[in-house]
C-alpha positions in Angstrom: -1.0 -29.9 16.3 -4.7 -29.9 15.2 -5.7 -33.1 13.4 -5.7 -32.6 9.6 -7.4 -34.5 6.8 -5.6 -37.0 4.6 -3.6 -35.1 2.0 -5.0 -35.1 -1.5 -2.9 -35.7 -4.6 -1.6 -32.6 -6.4 -4.0 -31.4 -9.1 -3.2 -31.8 -12.7 -1.8 -28.9 -14.6 -4.5 -26.8 -16.4 -4.5 -26.3 -20.2 -3.1 -23.0 -21.3 -6.5 -21.5 -22.3 -8.0 -22.3 -18.9 -5.0 -21.0 -17.1 -5.3 -17.7 -18.9 -8.9 -17.5 -17.8 -8.0 -18.2 -14.1 -5.2 -15.5 -14.2 -7.7 -13.0 -15.7 -10.2 -13.9 -13.0 -7.7 -13.4 -10.3 -6.5 -10.0 -11.7 -10.2 -8.9 -11.9 -10.5 -9.8 -8.2 -7.5 -7.7 -7.3 -8.8 -4.8 -9.4 -12.3 -5.0 -7.9 -11.0 -5.1 -4.3 -8.3 -2.5 -5.0 -10.6 0.0 -6.6 -12.8 0.0 -3.5 -9.7 0.8 -1.4 -8.0 3.3 -3.7 -10.9 5.2 -5.1 -11.3 7.2 -1.9 -7.6 7.7 -1.5 -7.3 8.9 -5.1 -10.2 11.4 -4.7 -9.9 12.5 -1.1 -9.9 16.2 -2.0 -12.7 15.9 -4.6 -14.9 14.1 -2.1 -14.8 17.1 0.2 -17.4 18.8 -1.9 -19.4 15.6 -2.2 -19.9 15.4 1.5 -19.3 19.1 2.5 -16.4 18.2 4.8 -12.8 19.2 5.3 -9.7 17.2 4.3 -9.3 16.1 7.9 -12.8 14.8 8.1 -12.6 13.1 4.7 -9.5 11.2 5.9 -11.7 9.3 8.3 -13.0 7.4 5.3 -9.6 5.8 4.8 -9.3 5.1 8.5 -12.7 3.4 8.7 -11.7 1.1 5.8 -8.3 0.1 7.0 -9.2 -0.6 10.6 -10.9 -4.0 9.9 -9.1 -4.7 6.6 -5.6 -4.8 8.3 -6.3 -8.0 10.3 -9.3 -9.8 8.9 -7.3 -12.0 6.6 -5.7 -13.8 9.5 -9.1 -15.0 10.8 -10.3 -15.8 7.3 -7.3 -18.1 6.7 -8.5 -20.3 9.5 -12.1 -20.1 8.6 -11.3 -21.1 5.0 -9.2 -24.1 6.3 -11.9 -25.4 8.7 -15.1 -24.8 6.7 -13.8 -25.3 3.1 -12.8 -23.1 0.3 -16.0 -23.3 -1.7 -18.3 -22.0 1.0 -15.7 -19.4 1.9 -15.6 -18.1 -1.7 -19.3 -18.0 -2.2 -20.1 -16.2 1.1 -17.2 -13.8 0.7 -18.3 -12.6 -2.7 -21.9 -12.2 -1.6 -20.8 -10.1 1.3 -18.7 -7.9 -1.0 -21.6 -7.4 -3.4 -23.8 -6.4 -0.4 -21.2 -3.9 0.7 -21.0 -2.5 -2.8 -24.8 -2.0 -2.9 -24.7 -0.2 0.4 -22.3 2.4 -1.1 -25.0 3.5 -3.5 -27.2 4.6 -0.5 -24.5 6.9 1.0 -25.6 10.5 1.4 -23.4 12.0 4.0 -20.1 11.5 5.8 -21.6 9.5 8.8 -23.3 7.0 6.5 -20.1 6.8 4.4 -18.0 6.0 7.5 -20.3 3.1 8.4 -20.4 1.7 4.9 -16.6 2.1 4.5 -16.1 0.0 7.7 -18.3 -2.7 6.3 -16.5 -2.5 2.9 -13.2 -3.0 4.7 -14.5 -6.2 6.3 -15.9 -7.5 3.0 -12.8 -6.6 0.9 -10.4 -8.7 2.9 -11.4 -12.1 1.5 -11.6 -10.8 -2.1 -7.8 -10.2 -2.1 -7.3 -13.8 -0.8 -9.5 -15.0 -3.7 -7.4 -13.0 -6.1 -4.3 -14.8 -5.0 -6.0 -18.2 -5.1 -7.3 -17.8 -8.6 -3.9 -16.6 -10.0 -2.0 -19.4 -8.3 -4.6 -22.0 -9.5 -3.5 -21.4 -13.1 0.1 -22.5 -12.5 1.5 -26.0 -11.9 2.7 -26.8 -8.4 6.4 -26.2 -9.1 5.7 -22.7 -10.5 3.2 -21.4 -7.9 5.8 -19.8 -5.6 7.8 -18.2 -8.4 5.9 -17.3 -11.6 2.5 -17.6 -10.0 3.3 -15.5 -6.9 5.0 -12.8 -9.1 1.9 -12.6 -11.3 -0.4 -12.3 -8.2 1.7 -9.6 -6.6 1.7 -7.7 -9.9 -2.1 -7.8 -9.7 -2.0 -6.0 -6.4 -0.3 -3.0 -8.1 -2.9 -2.4 -10.8 -5.7 -0.9 -8.9 -3.9 2.3 -7.7 -3.1 3.7 -11.1 -6.4 2.5 -12.5 -8.3 4.3 -9.8 -6.7 7.6 -10.8 -7.3 6.9 -14.5 -11.0 6.3 -14.3 -11.9 8.6 -11.4 -12.1 12.0 -13.3 -14.7 10.7 -15.8 -16.8 8.9 -13.2 -16.8 11.9 -10.9 -18.1 14.1 -13.7 -21.0 11.7 -14.3 -22.4 11.2 -10.9 -19.8 11.8 -8.2 -19.5 9.2 -5.4 -22.4 7.1 -6.8 -20.7 6.7 -10.2 -17.5 5.5 -8.5 -19.3 2.8 -6.6 -21.7 1.8 -9.4 -18.6 0.7 -11.2 -17.4 -1.2 -8.1 -20.9 -2.9 -7.9 -20.7 -3.9 -11.5 -17.2 -5.4 -11.1 -18.3 -7.2 -7.9 -21.2 -8.8 -9.8 -18.8 -10.0 -12.5 -16.5 -11.4 -9.8 -19.5 -13.2 -8.3 -20.3 -14.8 -11.6 -16.7 -15.9 -11.9 -16.7 -17.3 -8.4 -19.7 -19.5 -9.1 -18.5 -20.5 -12.6 -14.8 -21.3 -12.0 -14.2 -23.6 -9.1 -10.9 -23.6 -7.1 -9.1 -26.7 -6.1 -10.2 -27.2 -2.5 -7.4 -27.9 0.0 -8.0 -30.5 2.7 -10.1 -29.3 5.6 -8.8 -29.3 9.2 -10.2 -28.4 12.6 -7.9 -25.5 13.3 -10.2 -23.0 15.2 -10.2 -23.1 19.0 -12.1 -21.1 21.4 -9.2 -19.0 22.5 -8.6 -18.1 18.8 -11.7 -16.0 18.9 -10.6 -14.0 22.0 -7.1 -13.6 20.7 -8.3 -12.4 17.3 -10.7 -9.9 18.8 -8.0 -8.4 21.0 -5.6 -8.3 18.1 -8.2 -6.8 15.7 -9.0 -4.0 18.2 -5.4 -3.3 18.8 -4.4 -3.2 15.1 -7.6 -1.3 14.3 -6.7 1.4 16.9 -3.2 1.5 15.5 -4.5 1.9 11.9 -6.7 4.9 12.9 -3.8 6.4 14.8 -1.4 6.1 11.8 -3.9 7.3 9.2 -5.1 10.4 11.1 -2.0 11.3 13.1 -0.5 13.6 10.5 -3.8 15.4 9.9 -4.6 16.1 13.6 -0.9 16.1 14.4 0.6 13.5 16.6 1.0 15.4 19.9 -1.8 17.9 19.7 -4.9 15.7 20.0 -5.5 13.8 23.2 -7.5 10.9 21.7 -4.6 10.0 19.4 -2.6 9.1 22.5 -5.6 7.1 23.8 -5.7 5.1 20.5 -2.0 4.4 20.6 -2.1 3.3 24.2 -5.1 1.1 23.5 -3.3 -0.5 20.6 -0.3 -1.3 22.7 -2.5 -2.8 25.5 -4.6 -5.0 23.3 -1.6 -6.3 21.3 0.3 -7.1 24.5 -2.8 -8.9 25.9 -2.9 -10.9 22.6 0.8 -11.8 23.0 0.3 -12.8 26.7 -2.5 -15.2 25.7 -0.7 -16.7 22.7 2.7 -17.4 24.3 1.1 -19.7 26.9 -1.0 -21.7 24.5 -0.1 -25.2 23.2 -1.5 -24.5 19.7 -1.3 -20.7 19.4 -3.0 -18.8 16.6 0.2 -16.6 16.3 3.6 -18.1 17.4 5.2 -14.9 18.6 8.5 -16.7 19.3 8.7 -17.7 15.6 7.4 -14.3 14.4 10.2 -12.5 16.4 12.9 -14.9 15.3 16.0 -13.5 13.6 15.1 -14.5 10.1 11.5 -13.1 10.4 12.7 -9.8 11.9 15.1 -9.5 8.9 12.1 -10.3 6.6 9.9 -7.7 8.3 12.7 -5.1 8.0 13.0 -5.8 4.3 9.3 -5.5 3.8 9.2 -2.2 5.8 12.0 -0.8 3.6 9.9 -1.7 0.6 6.9 0.1 2.0 9.1 3.2 2.7 10.6 3.4 -0.7 7.4 2.5 -2.6 5.6 5.3 -0.7 7.6 7.7 -3.0 5.0 7.1 -5.7 1.9 6.2 -3.8 1.9 9.2 -1.4 4.8 11.6 -1.9 4.7 12.2 -5.7 0.9 12.4 -5.5 1.1 14.9 -2.7 3.6 17.0 -4.7 1.2 17.2 -7.7 -1.7 18.1 -5.4 0.3 20.9 -3.9 1.0 22.1 -7.4 -2.8 22.3 -8.0 -2.9 19.3 -10.4 -5.8 16.9 -10.4 -6.1 13.4 -11.7 -7.2 14.3 -15.1 -4.0 16.4 -15.6 -1.9 13.3 -14.7 -3.7 11.0 -17.1 -0.7 10.0 -19.2 1.5 9.7 -16.1 -0.7 7.0 -14.6 -0.8 5.1 -17.9 3.0 5.1 -17.7 2.9 3.8 -14.1 0.4 1.1 -15.1 2.5 -0.1 -18.0 5.7 0.0 -16.0 4.1 -2.1 -13.2 3.0 -4.7 -15.7 6.4 -4.8 -17.4 8.2 -5.1 -14.1 6.0 -7.9 -12.9 6.5 -9.9 -16.2 10.3 -9.3 -16.1 10.3 -10.5 -12.4 8.5 -13.7 -13.5 11.4 -14.4 -15.9 14.0 -13.8 -13.1 12.0 -15.9 -10.6 12.2 -18.9 -12.9 16.0 -18.5 -13.3 19.0 -18.7 -11.0 19.3 -14.9 -11.0 16.7 -14.4 -8.2 18.7 -11.9 -6.2 19.2 -9.8 -9.3 15.6 -8.7 -9.0 16.3 -7.0 -5.7 19.4 -5.2 -7.0 17.6 -3.9 -10.1 14.6 -2.9 -8.1 16.5 -0.9 -5.5 18.7 0.7 -8.2 15.7 1.8 -10.2 13.8 3.2 -7.2 16.9 5.1 -5.9 17.6 6.6 -9.3 14.0 7.6 -9.9 13.6 9.2 -6.4 16.9 11.1 -7.0 15.6 12.4 -10.3 12.4 13.6 -8.6 14.4 15.4 -6.0 15.3 18.0 -8.6 11.7 19.2 -9.1 10.7 22.8 -9.2 7.4 24.7 -9.3 7.4 24.3 -13.0 7.6 20.5 -12.8 4.7 18.8 -14.4 3.8 15.1 -14.9 5.5 14.9 -18.2 8.8 15.7 -16.5 8.3 12.7 -14.2 7.4 10.0 -16.8 10.9 8.5 -16.7 11.4 8.6 -12.9 7.9 7.4 -12.0 8.1 4.6 -14.6 11.4 3.5 -13.1 10.0 3.4 -9.6 6.9 1.5 -10.8 9.0 -1.0 -12.6 11.3 -1.5 -9.6 8.4 -1.8 -7.1 6.9 -4.6 -9.1 10.1 -6.5 -8.9 10.8 -6.2 -5.2 8.1 -8.2 -3.4 7.9 -11.6 -5.2 11.4 -12.9 -4.2 10.8 -11.9 -0.5 7.3 -13.4 -0.5 8.5 -16.6 -2.1 11.3 -17.0 0.5 8.8 -16.3 3.4 6.2 -18.7 2.1 8.8 -21.4 1.7 10.0 -21.0 5.2 6.5 -21.0 6.6 5.5 -24.1 4.6 8.6 -26.0 5.8 7.5 -25.3 9.4 4.0 -26.6 8.8 0.6 -25.2 7.6 -0.2 -23.5 10.9 2.8 -21.2 10.3 1.2 -19.8 7.2 -1.1 -17.8 9.5 2.0 -16.3 11.2 3.6 -15.4 7.9 0.3 -13.7 6.8 0.4 -11.7 10.0 4.0 -10.6 9.3 3.1 -9.7 5.7 -0.1 -7.8 6.6 1.5 -5.9 9.5 4.4 -4.7 7.3 2.4 -4.0 4.1 -0.9 -2.6 5.4 0.1 -1.2 8.8 3.6 -0.4 7.5 2.1 1.5 4.5 0.1 3.7 6.8 3.1 4.2 9.1 5.4 5.2 6.2 2.8 7.4 4.6 2.2 9.2 7.9 5.9 9.6 8.6 6.7 10.9 5.1 3.7 13.3 5.3 4.9 14.5 8.7 8.5 15.0 7.3 7.1 17.1 4.4 5.2 19.3 6.9 8.3 19.8 9.1 10.5 20.6 6.2 7.9 23.0 4.8 7.9 24.9 8.0 11.7 25.0 8.0 12.0 26.2 4.4 9.1 28.7 4.9 10.9 30.2 7.8 14.1 30.5 5.9 12.4 32.1 2.9 10.3 34.6 4.9 13.4 35.9 6.7 14.7 37.3 3.4 11.4 39.0 2.5 11.4 42.6 3.6 9.1 45.3 2.2 12.1 47.7 2.4 13.8 45.6 -0.3 13.0 47.2 -3.7 12.7 43.8 -5.4 10.1 42.6 -2.8 8.2 45.9 -3.1 8.1 45.5 -6.9 7.0 41.9 -6.6 4.1 42.9 -4.3 3.1 45.7 -6.7 3.1 43.3 -9.7 1.0 40.7 -7.8 -1.6 43.3 -6.7 -1.9 44.9 -10.1 -4.7 42.4 -11.0 -6.9 43.9 -8.3 -6.4 47.6 -9.1 -9.5 47.9 -11.2 -11.7 46.7 -8.3 -9.8 47.9 -5.2 -9.0 51.6 -4.9 -7.7 51.6 -1.3 -3.9 51.4 -1.4 -3.5 49.6 1.9 -6.0 46.9 1.0 -4.4 46.6 -2.4 -1.0 46.1 -0.8 -2.5 43.5 1.6 -3.7 41.5 -1.4 -0.3 41.6 -2.9 1.3 40.4 0.3 -1.3 37.6 0.5 -0.4 36.4 -3.0 3.3 36.6 -2.2 2.7 34.6 0.9 1.0 31.9 -1.2 4.0 31.8 -3.6 6.4 31.5 -0.7 4.4 28.6 0.8 4.3 26.9 -2.6 8.1 27.2 -2.9 8.6 25.9 0.6 6.5 22.9 -0.2 8.5 22.2 -3.4 11.7 22.3 -1.4 10.1 20.0 1.3 9.1 17.5 -1.3 12.5 17.6 -2.9 14.0 16.8 0.6 11.6 13.9 0.9 12.5 12.5 -2.5 16.1 12.8 -1.7 15.6 11.1 1.7 13.9 8.1 0.0 16.7 7.9 -2.6 19.3 7.8 0.2 17.4 5.2 2.2 17.1 3.1 -1.0 20.8 3.5 -1.8 21.7 2.4 1.8 19.4 -0.7 1.4 21.1 -1.5 -1.9 24.5 -1.2 -0.4 23.5 -3.5 2.5 22.1 -6.0 0.0 25.3 -6.1 -2.0 27.3 -6.5 1.1 25.0 -9.4 2.2 25.3 -11.1 -1.1 29.1 -10.7 -1.2 29.3 -12.1 2.4 27.2 -15.1 1.5 29.3 -15.8 -1.6 32.5 -15.6 0.5 31.0 -18.0 3.1 30.1 -20.5 0.5 33.6 -20.4 -1.1 35.5 -20.7 2.2 34.9 -24.4 2.9 36.0 -25.3 -0.6 39.2 -23.4 -0.2 39.9 -25.0 3.2 39.3 -28.5 1.8 41.6 -27.9 -1.2 44.5 -26.6 1.0 44.1 -29.5 3.5 43.4 -32.7 1.5 44.2 -34.8 4.6 
């Protein structure tokens, strides 16, 4: 084990007013970092006009951001441990401010890609600072329950906020208005970083030479995987040769990292511990969460976009989502400080399953107001899912020793960031496949010899009769409009299938959780029964 410094005594609890300031500072860090990540995702279609690109080309902006962001926190943990928390915080916020300034000079897609990559590098430490500032406000015995729940709630705020503020900012000055706000928030975060100190943990020499090689190999591998998962559904998985090259490169670099790490005395990543039974179970639970929470972050958003609704037409919906996320986080804090910890998972899965089932009954007349209840239930449930899992994982890593925190961070990042891209890509692909299926089924029943179909084509083409006199061209316009309606109905059915799939998966996860809890209770009662029946 690397030599560590003499442990310092636990810091004294902060007064309430100062704790509130630290929590507000941490939430501001989360919002500042999250807006930079979610602003592009929330306005992907609007940014096409800004840069004169297609949807597929605009998707590269997300890929460029996620490629470095997915792994940089692992290296930053060791850097923070070796060189101290204070220098880490000051240099990190300066780098983020610099990246925010660069966004103001973006003029085309190529410059935007470069700046987005730099922003992804600079944003990784800001999320770490958000966690540290929120946890700083809580006493030691509450950091891994109430403090962790509050911090994870902060990670959910930026996505709805990005959709709430984007319409007004885009009307003011497009891309530059979005990132002028980010620059302003980053300057406020910089002032907070220099004004509010964090309790520095003891330093330790934890960086070895092979750590640099291992991290570079892993960063390239996960970066290739991030680009593959982000762009796969746009270029389609099996139809673009370089997607296969990216996937093969990701596998090769990750395997090389594992081969180096398993032979080291002090590995950066302990793959034997990462792939232990308990951690595989933890990773599976986190991946299930990413799958079911994608109902709101990608599937519901895609449904409204297919219906032609923009962010300004969903304004009240995202206020509902924001309020439900805060309420779910606060309620989870109460459960985390009680003995009903497992109840949080049961309530969370039940709400998400019910909300997704309600969404599966959507139609082409469904608008955001019909989804206030279902999306509020999903947001409330999503805010309650992660804190118990994270608290259990942190506790297990701390019991093994401080070096294992890096391994737990690796598990969390892979399942939440890479897993999010994986689930978004898979669900998007599922929608595409089901749309083709339903479109084929609908088209088979549309024949011009059918009087109802002929009447429908005539009604749709009636709007062009004043400007088109040729009957054949007029009929072609009616057929084109009918084809658009068929495609829209096929997409509605495809999204309903996706909502239903998410509801089924969540219900299965809930059933497995209830069975696991019942089995655990049975196992704990059995020794007592045996001891009572055999007093000898």
